[in-house]
N, C-alpha and C positions, 0 to 999 in steps of 0.2 A: 646489384638490386636490389632493394632494402623493401622487406616484410613489417605490412604494418600491424601490428599489434592488438589485437582487439581484446576487451574486458570482458570476462564472463561477468554476463549480472547473475546476482545473486538472487536465488528463489527465499534465500532467507533475511528476509530486511528486517520481520519483526521478531520484537528480541521478549519473551517469558523468564522473568525471577523466578526462584521460589529456594523459601530455607526447608533447610530437612534436620535431621537429627542425624548421628554420624550412621545409625546403625538402618536405617533407611536408605542414605545414599550408597551404601557398603553393596547392602541387597541392588538397589537398579542397577549396580556396577557390574555387579553378579550376572544378574539374569538381561542385561546389554552384551556381555563375553559371553553368554548360552546362547544367544541368542542372533549370535555374530552381528552386531550391529554398536554404532557408535553409543556413546549414553543418550545425547542428544537426538540421533534418530532414534532410537530404544523410546525416548521420551516423545517426541515429536508423534509417534507413532500409536504408545502407549494411551496419548493424552487423545487424540483424533478417535481414537476406537469408545472409547470412557464417552469421548462429547458425541459420537454419534448414535451410541446407544442409550444417553438421556435425552436429545433429541427426541428419538425415535421414541421411548418409553412415553413421552410429553404431548407425542403427534397422536398415538392408536390409545381409543378408547375401548378395553377390553369389558365386556358386558357376560352377565349369565348366560341359559338359557330364559330363563324369566324374563329377565332385564329386556332382552331381544324381541323378546316374544310381545314385550306390553310397546314396545319403542317401535313395533314395527304397527300393534295394531294402532296406534295416535296415527301416525304415518296414513292407513287405509281408513282413516274414521270423517265420515261426511260433516265437520262440526265447522261452523261459521268462525272466524275471528269476533272475541268481545272488545267490550267499548276499550277495556288499557293496552289491549294487542293494537288495534287500529291506531289509537294514541301511538303507543310507541310506533310503531311502525312508519306513523307521519312523521315524528321528530328523526327517528336515523335519517329520511328520506332528507329533512330540511339540510340536516349537520351534514350530511355525504353529498350534496351536489355536484 
């Protein structure tokens, strides 16, 4: 009876190479050991965490109480759009049809 071997597909198809000084490399290796991870796994999880935090900081707008109140008041104000805003809206609609 012949058993066909199936190749395990690697989820690590892409590479990211970095250069760093020996002290930084040593510190990363030590951190990987105490985290019970390989250096690669430690690097990936650390970079993913940092990436998620950076993207979250970019996507979240933090306002002071004063700024929040001004923003909400502007939303509630019954103001008609001026000529410049109407022109901008028209250009936007033409561009994104």
